[in-house]
PDB file of N, CA, C and O in Angstrom:
ATOM      1  N   MET A   1      45.397-137.708  55.325  1.00  0.00           N
ATOM      2  CA  MET A   1      45.817-136.457  54.740  1.00  0.00           C
ATOM      3  C   MET A   1      45.060-136.216  53.433  1.00  0.00           C
ATOM      4  O   MET A   1      44.848-137.130  52.636  1.00  0.00           O
ATOM      5  N   ILE A   2      44.671-134.989  53.245  1.00  0.00           N
ATOM      6  CA  ILE A   2      43.977-134.580  52.026  1.00  0.00           C
ATOM      7  C   ILE A   2      44.936-133.693  51.240  1.00  0.00           C
ATOM      8  O   ILE A   2      45.426-132.694  51.767  1.00  0.00           O
ATOM      9  N   VAL A   3      45.207-134.042  49.998  1.00  0.00           N
ATOM     10  CA  VAL A   3      46.086-133.233  49.162  1.00  0.00           C
ATOM     11  C   VAL A   3      45.347-131.945  48.799  1.00  0.00           C
ATOM     12  O   VAL A   3      44.243-131.981  48.256  1.00  0.00           O
ATOM     13  N   LEU A   4      45.963-130.825  49.103  1.00  0.00           N
ATOM     14  CA  LEU A   4      45.307-129.529  48.944  1.00  0.00           C
ATOM     15  C   LEU A   4      44.928-129.245  47.495  1.00  0.00           C
ATOM     16  O   LEU A   4      43.842-128.726  47.235  1.00  0.00           O
ATOM     17  N   ASP A   5      45.808-129.578  46.544  1.00  0.00           N
ATOM     18  CA  ASP A   5      45.488-129.359  45.131  1.00  0.00           C
ATOM     19  C   ASP A   5      44.213-130.083  44.732  1.00  0.00           C
ATOM     20  O   ASP A   5      43.371-129.526  44.027  1.00  0.00           O
ATOM     21  N   GLU A   6      44.069-131.337  45.187  1.00  0.00           N
ATOM     22  CA  GLU A   6      42.888-132.131  44.842  1.00  0.00           C
ATOM     23  C   GLU A   6      41.632-131.560  45.503  1.00  0.00           C
ATOM     24  O   GLU A   6      40.572-131.486  44.883  1.00  0.00           O
ATOM     25  N   PHE A   7      41.766-131.159  46.767  1.00  0.00           N
ATOM     26  CA  PHE A   7      40.613-130.565  47.452  1.00  0.00           C
ATOM     27  C   PHE A   7      40.150-129.310  46.727  1.00  0.00           C
ATOM     28  O   PHE A   7      38.960-129.133  46.470  1.00  0.00           O
ATOM     29  N   CYS A   8      41.098-128.444  46.401  1.00  0.00           N
ATOM     30  CA  CYS A   8      40.753-127.179  45.743  1.00  0.00           C
ATOM     31  C   CYS A   8      40.123-127.417  44.376  1.00  0.00           C
ATOM     32  O   CYS A   8      39.174-126.727  44.003  1.00  0.00           O
ATOM     33  N   ALA A   9      40.638-128.379  43.632  1.00  0.00           N
ATOM     34  CA  ALA A   9      40.071-128.687  42.323  1.00  0.00           C
ATOM     35  C   ALA A   9      38.647-129.222  42.452  1.00  0.00           C
ATOM     36  O   ALA A   9      37.766-128.833  41.686  1.00  0.00           O
ATOM     37  N   SER A  10      38.422-130.101  43.404  1.00  0.00           N
ATOM     38  CA  SER A  10      37.086-130.691  43.536  1.00  0.00           C
ATOM     39  C   SER A  10      36.070-129.720  44.124  1.00  0.00           C
ATOM     40  O   SER A  10      34.873-129.857  43.870  1.00  0.00           O
ATOM     41  N   HIS A  11      36.525-128.736  44.909  1.00  0.00           N
ATOM     42  CA  HIS A  11      35.606-127.771  45.517  1.00  0.00           C
ATOM     43  C   HIS A  11      35.627-126.410  44.814  1.00  0.00           C
ATOM     44  O   HIS A  11      34.952-125.470  45.234  1.00  0.00           O
ATOM     45  N   GLN A  12      36.402-126.325  43.756  1.00  0.00           N
ATOM     46  CA  GLN A  12      36.479-125.115  42.927  1.00  0.00           C
ATOM     47  C   GLN A  12      36.834-123.868  43.742  1.00  0.00           C
ATOM     48  O   GLN A  12      36.163-122.839  43.658  1.00  0.00           O
ATOM     49  N   VAL A  13      37.905-123.988  44.533  1.00  0.00           N
ATOM     50  CA  VAL A  13      38.441-122.840  45.270  1.00  0.00           C
ATOM     51  C   VAL A  13      39.926-122.714  44.963  1.00  0.00           C
ATOM     52  O   VAL A  13      40.585-123.691  44.606  1.00  0.00           O
ATOM     53  N   GLU A  14      40.433-121.526  45.105  1.00  0.00           N
ATOM     54  CA  GLU A  14      41.841-121.268  44.867  1.00  0.00           C
ATOM     55  C   GLU A  14      42.679-121.720  46.061  1.00  0.00           C
ATOM     56  O   GLU A  14      42.234-121.641  47.207  1.00  0.00           O
ATOM     57  N   ILE A  15      43.869-122.185  45.789  1.00  0.00           N
ATOM     58  CA  ILE A  15      44.783-122.563  46.866  1.00  0.00           C
ATOM     59  C   ILE A  15      45.090-121.345  47.734  1.00  0.00           C
ATOM     60  O   ILE A  15      45.255-121.466  48.948  1.00  0.00           O
ATOM     61  N   SER A  16      45.166-120.169  47.102  1.00  0.00           N
ATOM     62  CA  SER A  16      45.452-118.951  47.870  1.00  0.00           C
ATOM     63  C   SER A  16      44.374-118.692  48.921  1.00  0.00           C
ATOM     64  O   SER A  16      44.672-118.171  49.996  1.00  0.00           O
ATOM     65  N   PHE A  17      43.123-119.052  48.620  1.00  0.00           N
ATOM     66  CA  PHE A  17      42.046-118.888  49.602  1.00  0.00           C
ATOM     67  C   PHE A  17      42.301-119.784  50.806  1.00  0.00           C
ATOM     68  O   PHE A  17      42.178-119.341  51.948  1.00  0.00           O
ATOM     69  N   VAL A  18      42.653-121.034  50.560  1.00  0.00           N
ATOM     70  CA  VAL A  18      42.898-121.966  51.657  1.00  0.00           C
ATOM     71  C   VAL A  18      44.131-121.538  52.443  1.00  0.00           C
ATOM     72  O   VAL A  18      44.166-121.668  53.666  1.00  0.00           O
ATOM     73  N   ARG A  19      45.140-121.031  51.747  1.00  0.00           N
ATOM     74  CA  ARG A  19      46.328-120.531  52.448  1.00  0.00           C
ATOM     75  C   ARG A  19      45.977-119.338  53.332  1.00  0.00           C
ATOM     76  O   ARG A  19      46.532-119.191  54.421  1.00  0.00           O
ATOM     77  N   SER A  20      45.058-118.484  52.872  1.00  0.00           N
ATOM     78  CA  SER A  20      44.645-117.351  53.704  1.00  0.00           C
ATOM     79  C   SER A  20      43.890-117.824  54.946  1.00  0.00           C
ATOM     80  O   SER A  20      43.954-117.188  55.998  1.00  0.00           O
ATOM     81  N   LEU A  21      43.180-118.938  54.820  1.00  0.00           N
ATOM     82  CA  LEU A  21      42.503-119.516  55.988  1.00  0.00           C
ATOM     83  C   LEU A  21      43.529-119.970  57.012  1.00  0.00           C
ATOM     84  O   LEU A  21      43.334-119.815  58.217  1.00  0.00           O
ATOM     85  N   GLU A  22      44.615-120.530  56.521  1.00  0.00           N
ATOM     86  CA  GLU A  22      45.689-120.950  57.418  1.00  0.00           C
ATOM     87  C   GLU A  22      46.316-119.739  58.104  1.00  0.00           C
ATOM     88  O   GLU A  22      46.616-119.784  59.297  1.00  0.00           O
ATOM     89  N   GLU A  23      46.513-118.663  57.354  1.00  0.00           N
ATOM     90  CA  GLU A  23      47.091-117.444  57.932  1.00  0.00           C
ATOM     91  C   GLU A  23      46.219-116.883  59.050  1.00  0.00           C
ATOM     92  O   GLU A  23      46.730-116.291  60.001  1.00  0.00           O
ATOM     93  N   HIS A  24      44.903-117.069  58.936  1.00  0.00           N
ATOM     94  CA  HIS A  24      43.973-116.603  59.968  1.00  0.00           C
ATOM     95  C   HIS A  24      43.809-117.616  61.097  1.00  0.00           C
ATOM     96  O   HIS A  24      43.055-117.382  62.041  1.00  0.00           O
ATOM     97  N   GLY A  25      44.511-118.735  60.999  1.00  0.00           N
ATOM     98  CA  GLY A  25      44.443-119.748  62.038  1.00  0.00           C
ATOM     99  C   GLY A  25      43.178-120.585  62.014  1.00  0.00           C
ATOM    100  O   GLY A  25      42.827-121.210  63.015  1.00  0.00           O
ATOM    101  N   LEU A  26      42.488-120.603  60.876  1.00  0.00           N
ATOM    102  CA  LEU A  26      41.228-121.331  60.789  1.00  0.00           C
ATOM    103  C   LEU A  26      41.424-122.807  60.470  1.00  0.00           C
ATOM    104  O   LEU A  26      40.623-123.643  60.889  1.00  0.00           O
ATOM    105  N   ILE A  27      42.470-123.131  59.739  1.00  0.00           N
ATOM    106  CA  ILE A  27      42.780-124.519  59.429  1.00  0.00           C
ATOM    107  C   ILE A  27      44.287-124.716  59.514  1.00  0.00           C
ATOM    108  O   ILE A  27      45.055-123.762  59.636  1.00  0.00           O
ATOM    109  N   GLU A  28      44.683-125.969  59.448  1.00  0.00           N
ATOM    110  CA  GLU A  28      46.104-126.310  59.474  1.00  0.00           C
ATOM    111  C   GLU A  28      46.482-126.906  58.127  1.00  0.00           C
ATOM    112  O   GLU A  28      45.776-127.770  57.606  1.00  0.00           O
ATOM    113  N   ILE A  29      47.580-126.454  57.569  1.00  0.00           N
ATOM    114  CA  ILE A  29      48.136-127.034  56.351  1.00  0.00           C
ATOM    115  C   ILE A  29      49.507-127.573  56.711  1.00  0.00           C
ATOM    116  O   ILE A  29      50.304-126.896  57.360  1.00  0.00           O
ATOM    117  N   ILE A  30      49.771-128.793  56.283  1.00  0.00           N
ATOM    118  CA  ILE A  30      51.093-129.367  56.528  1.00  0.00           C
ATOM    119  C   ILE A  30      51.700-129.784  55.189  1.00  0.00           C
ATOM    120  O   ILE A  30      50.992-129.988  54.202  1.00  0.00           O
ATOM    121  N   ILE A  31      53.007-129.903  55.180  1.00  0.00           N
ATOM    122  CA  ILE A  31      53.720-130.301  53.963  1.00  0.00           C
ATOM    123  C   ILE A  31      54.212-131.726  54.150  1.00  0.00           C
ATOM    124  O   ILE A  31      54.932-132.033  55.099  1.00  0.00           O
ATOM    125  N   VAL A  32      53.805-132.594  53.219  1.00  0.00           N
ATOM    126  CA  VAL A  32      54.232-133.988  53.233  1.00  0.00           C
ATOM    127  C   VAL A  32      54.897-134.269  51.891  1.00  0.00           C
ATOM    128  O   VAL A  32      54.256-134.209  50.841  1.00  0.00           O
ATOM    129  N   ASN A  33      56.180-134.572  51.938  1.00  0.00           N
ATOM    130  CA  ASN A  33      56.936-134.821  50.704  1.00  0.00           C
ATOM    131  C   ASN A  33      56.772-133.682  49.703  1.00  0.00           C
ATOM    132  O   ASN A  33      56.555-133.906  48.513  1.00  0.00           O
ATOM    133  N   GLU A  34      56.878-132.469  50.205  1.00  0.00           N
ATOM    134  CA  GLU A  34      56.781-131.245  49.402  1.00  0.00           C
ATOM    135  C   GLU A  34      55.405-131.033  48.785  1.00  0.00           C
ATOM    136  O   GLU A  34      55.274-130.289  47.813  1.00  0.00           O
ATOM    137  N   ILE A  35      54.380-131.674  49.335  1.00  0.00           N
ATOM    138  CA  ILE A  35      53.003-131.513  48.855  1.00  0.00           C
ATOM    139  C   ILE A  35      52.177-130.920  49.985  1.00  0.00           C
ATOM    140  O   ILE A  35      52.215-131.408  51.115  1.00  0.00           O
ATOM    141  N   LEU A  36      51.428-129.862  49.673  1.00  0.00           N
ATOM    142  CA  LEU A  36      50.559-129.248  50.679  1.00  0.00           C
ATOM    143  C   LEU A  36      49.375-130.161  50.950  1.00  0.00           C
ATOM    144  O   LEU A  36      48.702-130.629  50.032  1.00  0.00           O
ATOM    145  N   CYS A  37      49.139-130.403  52.236  1.00  0.00           N
ATOM    146  CA  CYS A  37      48.051-131.300  52.645  1.00  0.00           C
ATOM    147  C   CYS A  37      47.286-130.694  53.813  1.00  0.00           C
ATOM    148  O   CYS A  37      47.793-129.850  54.550  1.00  0.00           O
ATOM    149  N   VAL A  38      46.063-131.151  53.952  1.00  0.00           N
ATOM    150  CA  VAL A  38      45.227-130.786  55.086  1.00  0.00           C
ATOM    151  C   VAL A  38      44.961-132.076  55.859  1.00  0.00           C
ATOM    152  O   VAL A  38      44.566-133.079  55.265  1.00  0.00           O
ATOM    153  N   PRO A  39      45.171-132.064  57.176  1.00  0.00           N
ATOM    154  CA  PRO A  39      44.881-133.277  57.960  1.00  0.00           C
ATOM    155  C   PRO A  39      43.419-133.696  57.798  1.00  0.00           C
ATOM    156  O   PRO A  39      42.535-132.848  57.673  1.00  0.00           O
ATOM    157  N   GLY A  40      43.177-134.981  57.802  1.00  0.00           N
ATOM    158  CA  GLY A  40      41.826-135.505  57.610  1.00  0.00           C
ATOM    159  C   GLY A  40      40.822-134.986  58.615  1.00  0.00           C
ATOM    160  O   GLY A  40      39.647-134.810  58.292  1.00  0.00           O
ATOM    161  N   ASN A  41      41.285-134.735  59.858  1.00  0.00           N
ATOM    162  CA  ASN A  41      40.358-134.247  60.876  1.00  0.00           C
ATOM    163  C   ASN A  41      39.939-132.801  60.638  1.00  0.00           C
ATOM    164  O   ASN A  41      39.037-132.309  61.316  1.00  0.00           O
ATOM    165  N   GLU A  42      40.567-132.113  59.698  1.00  0.00           N
ATOM    166  CA  GLU A  42      40.213-130.724  59.358  1.00  0.00           C
ATOM    167  C   GLU A  42      39.228-130.654  58.188  1.00  0.00           C
ATOM    168  O   GLU A  42      38.708-129.583  57.876  1.00  0.00           O
ATOM    169  N   LEU A  43      38.974-131.793  57.546  1.00  0.00           N
ATOM    170  CA  LEU A  43      38.193-131.795  56.311  1.00  0.00           C
ATOM    171  C   LEU A  43      36.792-131.220  56.485  1.00  0.00           C
ATOM    172  O   LEU A  43      36.391-130.350  55.712  1.00  0.00           O
ATOM    173  N   SER A  44      36.049-131.677  57.467  1.00  0.00           N
ATOM    174  CA  SER A  44      34.673-131.180  57.624  1.00  0.00           C
ATOM    175  C   SER A  44      34.662-129.687  57.927  1.00  0.00           C
ATOM    176  O   SER A  44      33.795-128.958  57.446  1.00  0.00           O
ATOM    177  N   ARG A  45      35.621-129.236  58.723  1.00  0.00           N
ATOM    178  CA  ARG A  45      35.719-127.811  59.039  1.00  0.00           C
ATOM    179  C   ARG A  45      36.037-127.005  57.780  1.00  0.00           C
ATOM    180  O   ARG A  45      35.449-125.950  57.545  1.00  0.00           O
ATOM    181  N   LEU A  46      36.972-127.511  56.975  1.00  0.00           N
ATOM    182  CA  LEU A  46      37.340-126.820  55.739  1.00  0.00           C
ATOM    183  C   LEU A  46      36.164-126.774  54.776  1.00  0.00           C
ATOM    184  O   LEU A  46      35.933-125.753  54.129  1.00  0.00           O
ATOM    185  N   GLU A  47      35.423-127.865  54.675  1.00  0.00           N
ATOM    186  CA  GLU A  47      34.250-127.882  53.798  1.00  0.00           C
ATOM    187  C   GLU A  47      33.190-126.889  54.271  1.00  0.00           C
ATOM    188  O   GLU A  47      32.549-126.230  53.452  1.00  0.00           O
ATOM    189  N   GLN A  48      33.006-126.780  55.568  1.00  0.00           N
ATOM    190  CA  GLN A  48      32.054-125.807  56.105  1.00  0.00           C
ATOM    191  C   GLN A  48      32.485-124.382  55.754  1.00  0.00           C
ATOM    192  O   GLN A  48      31.663-123.556  55.358  1.00  0.00           O
ATOM    193  N   ILE A  49      33.769-124.108  55.902  1.00  0.00           N
ATOM    194  CA  ILE A  49      34.290-122.785  55.586  1.00  0.00           C
ATOM    195  C   ILE A  49      34.120-122.480  54.098  1.00  0.00           C
ATOM    196  O   ILE A  49      33.750-121.365  53.731  1.00  0.00           O
ATOM    197  N   VAL A  50      34.388-123.459  53.250  1.00  0.00           N
ATOM    198  CA  VAL A  50      34.239-123.268  51.803  1.00  0.00           C
ATOM    199  C   VAL A  50      32.786-122.967  51.453  1.00  0.00           C
ATOM    200  O   VAL A  50      32.518-122.131  50.590  1.00  0.00           O
ATOM    201  N   ARG A  51      31.843-123.644  52.118  1.00  0.00           N
ATOM    202  CA  ARG A  51      30.419-123.353  51.868  1.00  0.00           C
ATOM    203  C   ARG A  51      30.081-121.916  52.254  1.00  0.00           C
ATOM    204  O   ARG A  51      29.369-121.230  51.521  1.00  0.00           O
ATOM    205  N   LEU A  52      30.585-121.457  53.399  1.00  0.00           N
ATOM    206  CA  LEU A  52      30.345-120.058  53.796  1.00  0.00           C
ATOM    207  C   LEU A  52      30.908-119.104  52.755  1.00  0.00           C
ATOM    208  O   LEU A  52      30.281-118.103  52.408  1.00  0.00           O
ATOM    209  N   TYR A  53      32.082-119.421  52.268  1.00  0.00           N
ATOM    210  CA  TYR A  53      32.751-118.574  51.287  1.00  0.00           C
ATOM    211  C   TYR A  53      32.000-118.560  49.959  1.00  0.00           C
ATOM    212  O   TYR A  53      31.773-117.495  49.386  1.00  0.00           O
ATOM    213  N   GLN A  54      31.617-119.729  49.470  1.00  0.00           N
ATOM    214  CA  GLN A  54      30.993-119.824  48.156  1.00  0.00           C
ATOM    215  C   GLN A  54      29.518-119.414  48.157  1.00  0.00           C
ATOM    216  O   GLN A  54      29.070-118.683  47.273  1.00  0.00           O
ATOM    217  N   GLU A  55      28.779-119.884  49.138  1.00  0.00           N
ATOM    218  CA  GLU A  55      27.333-119.655  49.135  1.00  0.00           C
ATOM    219  C   GLU A  55      26.951-118.287  49.676  1.00  0.00           C
ATOM    220  O   GLU A  55      25.957-117.706  49.241  1.00  0.00           O
ATOM    221  N   LEU A  56      27.737-117.760  50.632  1.00  0.00           N
ATOM    222  CA  LEU A  56      27.376-116.490  51.260  1.00  0.00           C
ATOM    223  C   LEU A  56      28.364-115.368  50.968  1.00  0.00           C
ATOM    224  O   LEU A  56      28.199-114.247  51.450  1.00  0.00           O
ATOM    225  N   ASN A  57      29.398-115.672  50.174  1.00  0.00           N
ATOM    226  CA  ASN A  57      30.409-114.672  49.813  1.00  0.00           C
ATOM    227  C   ASN A  57      31.088-114.050  51.031  1.00  0.00           C
ATOM    228  O   ASN A  57      31.324-112.842  51.064  1.00  0.00           O
ATOM    229  N   ILE A  58      31.399-114.863  52.018  1.00  0.00           N
ATOM    230  CA  ILE A  58      32.043-114.356  53.228  1.00  0.00           C
ATOM    231  C   ILE A  58      33.549-114.536  53.075  1.00  0.00           C
ATOM    232  O   ILE A  58      34.024-115.626  52.756  1.00  0.00           O
ATOM    233  N   ASN A  59      34.290-113.466  53.303  1.00  0.00           N
ATOM    234  CA  ASN A  59      35.744-113.508  53.162  1.00  0.00           C
ATOM    235  C   ASN A  59      36.381-114.156  54.393  1.00  0.00           C
ATOM    236  O   ASN A  59      35.697-114.378  55.392  1.00  0.00           O
ATOM    237  N   PRO A  60      37.694-114.465  54.333  1.00  0.00           N
ATOM    238  CA  PRO A  60      38.350-115.130  55.468  1.00  0.00           C
ATOM    239  C   PRO A  60      38.230-114.366  56.783  1.00  0.00           C
ATOM    240  O   PRO A  60      38.108-114.986  57.839  1.00  0.00           O
ATOM    241  N   GLU A  61      38.262-113.047  56.741  1.00  0.00           N
ATOM    242  CA  GLU A  61      38.116-112.266  57.976  1.00  0.00           C
ATOM    243  C   GLU A  61      36.732-112.470  58.581  1.00  0.00           C
ATOM    244  O   GLU A  61      36.595-112.617  59.796  1.00  0.00           O
ATOM    245  N   GLY A  62      35.712-112.477  57.735  1.00  0.00           N
ATOM    246  CA  GLY A  62      34.350-112.719  58.206  1.00  0.00           C
ATOM    247  C   GLY A  62      34.176-114.131  58.736  1.00  0.00           C
ATOM    248  O   GLY A  62      33.487-114.348  59.733  1.00  0.00           O
ATOM    249  N   ILE A  63      34.801-115.088  58.067  1.00  0.00           N
ATOM    250  CA  ILE A  63      34.740-116.474  58.523  1.00  0.00           C
ATOM    251  C   ILE A  63      35.408-116.606  59.881  1.00  0.00           C
ATOM    252  O   ILE A  63      34.940-117.353  60.741  1.00  0.00           O
ATOM    253  N   ASP A  64      36.502-115.882  60.072  1.00  0.00           N
ATOM    254  CA  ASP A  64      37.187-115.892  61.369  1.00  0.00           C
ATOM    255  C   ASP A  64      36.261-115.364  62.458  1.00  0.00           C
ATOM    256  O   ASP A  64      36.188-115.938  63.544  1.00  0.00           O
ATOM    257  N   ALA A  65      35.556-114.272  62.172  1.00  0.00           N
ATOM    258  CA  ALA A  65      34.622-113.704  63.150  1.00  0.00           C
ATOM    259  C   ALA A  65      33.488-114.683  63.451  1.00  0.00           C
ATOM    260  O   ALA A  65      33.099-114.849  64.607  1.00  0.00           O
ATOM    261  N   ILE A  66      32.966-115.322  62.426  1.00  0.00           N
ATOM    262  CA  ILE A  66      31.903-116.312  62.613  1.00  0.00           C
ATOM    263  C   ILE A  66      32.415-117.471  63.458  1.00  0.00           C
ATOM    264  O   ILE A  66      31.706-117.966  64.334  1.00  0.00           O
ATOM    265  N   ASN A  67      33.636-117.900  63.199  1.00  0.00           N
ATOM    266  CA  ASN A  67      34.234-118.994  63.954  1.00  0.00           C
ATOM    267  C   ASN A  67      34.328-118.656  65.437  1.00  0.00           C
ATOM    268  O   ASN A  67      34.026-119.496  66.284  1.00  0.00           O
ATOM    269  N   VAL A  68      34.742-117.436  65.756  1.00  0.00           N
ATOM    270  CA  VAL A  68      34.826-117.003  67.153  1.00  0.00           C
ATOM    271  C   VAL A  68      33.441-117.039  67.796  1.00  0.00           C
ATOM    272  O   VAL A  68      33.286-117.524  68.917  1.00  0.00           O
ATOM    273  N   LEU A  69      32.441-116.530  67.092  1.00  0.00           N
ATOM    274  CA  LEU A  69      31.082-116.531  67.632  1.00  0.00           C
ATOM    275  C   LEU A  69      30.554-117.950  67.841  1.00  0.00           C
ATOM    276  O   LEU A  69      29.898-118.226  68.845  1.00  0.00           O
ATOM    277  N   LEU A  70      30.839-118.848  66.897  1.00  0.00           N
ATOM    278  CA  LEU A  70      30.388-120.233  67.039  1.00  0.00           C
ATOM    279  C   LEU A  70      31.049-120.915  68.232  1.00  0.00           C
ATOM    280  O   LEU A  70      30.412-121.714  68.919  1.00  0.00           O
ATOM    281  N   LYS A  71      32.312-120.607  68.482  1.00  0.00           N
ATOM    282  CA  LYS A  71      32.989-121.170  69.659  1.00  0.00           C
ATOM    283  C   LYS A  71      32.342-120.656  70.940  1.00  0.00           C
ATOM    284  O   LYS A  71      32.168-121.415  71.893  1.00  0.00           O
ATOM    285  N   HIS A  72      31.984-119.365  70.970  1.00  0.00           N
ATOM    286  CA  HIS A  72      31.310-118.809  72.141  1.00  0.00           C
ATOM    287  C   HIS A  72      29.960-119.497  72.358  1.00  0.00           C
ATOM    288  O   HIS A  72      29.603-119.830  73.489  1.00  0.00           O
ATOM    289  N   ILE A  73      29.227-119.705  71.292  1.00  0.00           N
ATOM    290  CA  ILE A  73      27.924-120.368  71.396  1.00  0.00           C
ATOM    291  C   ILE A  73      28.099-121.790  71.928  1.00  0.00           C
ATOM    292  O   ILE A  73      27.350-122.228  72.801  1.00  0.00           O
ATOM    293  N   GLU A  74      29.084-122.502  71.402  1.00  0.00           N
ATOM    294  CA  GLU A  74      29.332-123.867  71.856  1.00  0.00           C
ATOM    295  C   GLU A  74      29.702-123.895  73.339  1.00  0.00           C
ATOM    296  O   GLU A  74      29.225-124.754  74.080  1.00  0.00           O
ATOM    297  N   ASN A  75      30.545-122.966  73.772  1.00  0.00           N
ATOM    298  CA  ASN A  75      30.915-122.889  75.189  1.00  0.00           C
ATOM    299  C   ASN A  75      29.701-122.585  76.058  1.00  0.00           C
ATOM    300  O   ASN A  75      29.547-123.160  77.136  1.00  0.00           O
ATOM    301  N   MET A  76      28.843-121.688  75.595  1.00  0.00           N
ATOM    302  CA  MET A  76      27.645-121.345  76.360  1.00  0.00           C
ATOM    303  C   MET A  76      26.693-122.536  76.422  1.00  0.00           C
ATOM    304  O   MET A  76      26.075-122.773  77.460  1.00  0.00           O
ATOM    305  N   GLN A  77      26.565-123.285  75.336  1.00  0.00           N
ATOM    306  CA  GLN A  77      25.708-124.469  75.347  1.00  0.00           C
ATOM    307  C   GLN A  77      26.236-125.516  76.323  1.00  0.00           C
ATOM    308  O   GLN A  77      25.463-126.164  77.029  1.00  0.00           O
ATOM    309  N   ASN A  78      27.559-125.676  76.355  1.00  0.00           N
ATOM    310  CA  ASN A  78      28.147-126.620  77.308  1.00  0.00           C
ATOM    311  C   ASN A  78      27.902-126.171  78.745  1.00  0.00           C
ATOM    312  O   ASN A  78      27.610-126.987  79.619  1.00  0.00           O
ATOM    313  N   GLU A  79      28.022-124.885  78.976  1.00  0.00           N
ATOM    314  CA  GLU A  79      27.783-124.354  80.314  1.00  0.00           C
ATOM    315  C   GLU A  79      26.325-124.551  80.728  1.00  0.00           C
ATOM    316  O   GLU A  79      26.046-124.907  81.873  1.00  0.00           O
ATOM    317  N   ILE A  80      25.407-124.324  79.809  1.00  0.00           N
ATOM    318  CA  ILE A  80      23.984-124.526  80.093  1.00  0.00           C
ATOM    319  C   ILE A  80      23.718-125.993  80.433  1.00  0.00           C
ATOM    320  O   ILE A  80      22.975-126.288  81.369  1.00  0.00           O
ATOM    321  N   THR A  81      24.315-126.901  79.687  1.00  0.00           N
ATOM    322  CA  THR A  81      24.145-128.330  79.958  1.00  0.00           C
ATOM    323  C   THR A  81      24.672-128.679  81.344  1.00  0.00           C
ATOM    324  O   THR A  81      24.026-129.409  82.097  1.00  0.00           O
ATOM    325  N   ASP A  82      25.857-128.149  81.679  1.00  0.00           N
ATOM    326  CA  ASP A  82      26.425-128.399  83.009  1.00  0.00           C
ATOM    327  C   ASP A  82      25.509-127.865  84.112  1.00  0.00           C
ATOM    328  O   ASP A  82      25.271-128.544  85.111  1.00  0.00           O
ATOM    329  N   LEU A  83      25.005-126.658  83.928  1.00  0.00           N
ATOM    330  CA  LEU A  83      24.123-126.061  84.934  1.00  0.00           C
ATOM    331  C   LEU A  83      22.818-126.846  85.072  1.00  0.00           C
ATOM    332  O   LEU A  83      22.318-127.020  86.183  1.00  0.00           O
ATOM    333  N   ARG A  84      22.264-127.320  83.959  1.00  0.00           N
ATOM    334  CA  ARG A  84      21.046-128.130  84.017  1.00  0.00           C
ATOM    335  C   ARG A  84      21.298-129.434  84.770  1.00  0.00           C
ATOM    336  O   ARG A  84      20.473-129.878  85.568  1.00  0.00           O
ATOM    337  N   ASN A  85      22.450-130.035  84.499  1.00  0.00           N
ATOM    338  CA  ASN A  85      22.791-131.282  85.203  1.00  0.00           C
ATOM    339  C   ASN A  85      22.922-131.046  86.704  1.00  0.00           C
ATOM    340  O   ASN A  85      22.450-131.856  87.502  1.00  0.00           O
ATOM    341  N   LYS A  86      23.555-129.952  87.090  1.00  0.00           N
ATOM    342  CA  LYS A  86      23.691-129.631  88.513  1.00  0.00           C
ATOM    343  C   LYS A  86      22.332-129.360  89.142  1.00  0.00           C
ATOM    344  O   LYS A  86      22.053-129.816  90.251  1.00  0.00           O
ATOM    345  N   LEU A  87      21.501-128.627  88.443  1.00  0.00           N
ATOM    346  CA  LEU A  87      20.167-128.330  88.945  1.00  0.00           C
ATOM    347  C   LEU A  87      19.366-129.616  89.124  1.00  0.00           C
ATOM    348  O   LEU A  87      18.711-129.806  90.150  1.00  0.00           O
ATOM    349  N   ASN A  88      19.417-130.490  88.134  1.00  0.00           N
ATOM    350  CA  ASN A  88      18.709-131.767  88.238  1.00  0.00           C
ATOM    351  C   ASN A  88      19.238-132.583  89.421  1.00  0.00           C
ATOM    352  O   ASN A  88      18.458-133.220  90.129  1.00  0.00           O
ATOM    353  N   PHE A  89      20.517-132.569  89.632  1.00  0.00           N
ATOM    354  CA  PHE A  89      21.119-133.302  90.738  1.00  0.00           C
ATOM    355  C   PHE A  89      20.590-132.764  92.077  1.00  0.00           C
ATOM    356  O   PHE A  89      20.210-133.545  92.949  1.00  0.00           O
ATOM    357  N   TYR A  90      20.564-131.438  92.242  1.00  0.00           N
ATOM    358  CA  TYR A  90      20.093-130.859  93.495  1.00  0.00           C
ATOM    359  C   TYR A  90      18.599-131.052  93.682  1.00  0.00           C
ATOM    360  O   TYR A  90      18.138-131.233  94.809  1.00  0.00           O
ATOM    361  N   GLU A  91      17.841-131.018  92.610  1.00  0.00           N
ATOM    362  CA  GLU A  91      16.387-131.238  92.720  1.00  0.00           C
ATOM    363  C   GLU A  91      16.085-132.685  93.113  1.00  0.00           C
ATOM    364  O   GLU A  91      15.152-132.941  93.875  1.00  0.00           O
ATOM    365  N   GLU A  92      16.871-133.625  92.597  1.00  0.00           N
ATOM    366  CA  GLU A  92      16.653-135.037  92.909  1.00  0.00           C
ATOM    367  C   GLU A  92      17.052-135.377  94.342  1.00  0.00           C
ATOM    368  O   GLU A  92      16.500-136.307  94.929  1.00  0.00           O
ATOM    369  N   ASN A  93      17.996-134.643  94.908  1.00  0.00           N
ATOM    370  CA  ASN A  93      18.486-134.929  96.253  1.00  0.00           C
ATOM    371  C   ASN A  93      17.797-134.115  97.350  1.00  0.00           C
ATOM    372  O   ASN A  93      18.272-134.087  98.486  1.00  0.00           O
ATOM    373  N   GLN A  94      16.720-133.473  97.034  1.00  0.00           N
ATOM    374  CA  GLN A  94      15.996-132.724  98.066  1.00  0.00           C
ATOM    375  C   GLN A  94      14.748-133.427  98.479  1.00  0.00           C
ATOM    376  O   GLN A  94      14.018-132.935  99.339  1.00  0.00           O
TER     377      GLN A  94
END
């Protein structure tokens, strides 16, 4: 678990920004002993989002749109890999 206050202080972002990311469904925030935390498996994703926000001035709505597009790209890449594997299989068996 990553304590949200500490993350925000070290990355120089407002807690309200991270809370807005949660409202958009981009990350998960949980409460542990009345302390806001981010699960450790969300850390790299949160850091990526913070970089988009800080370096490119992209708001949470824009980050949400980018996230949807990245998921589509990842799905298409997986589909291409599957199709290549099938093609290779059929070429080898002819």
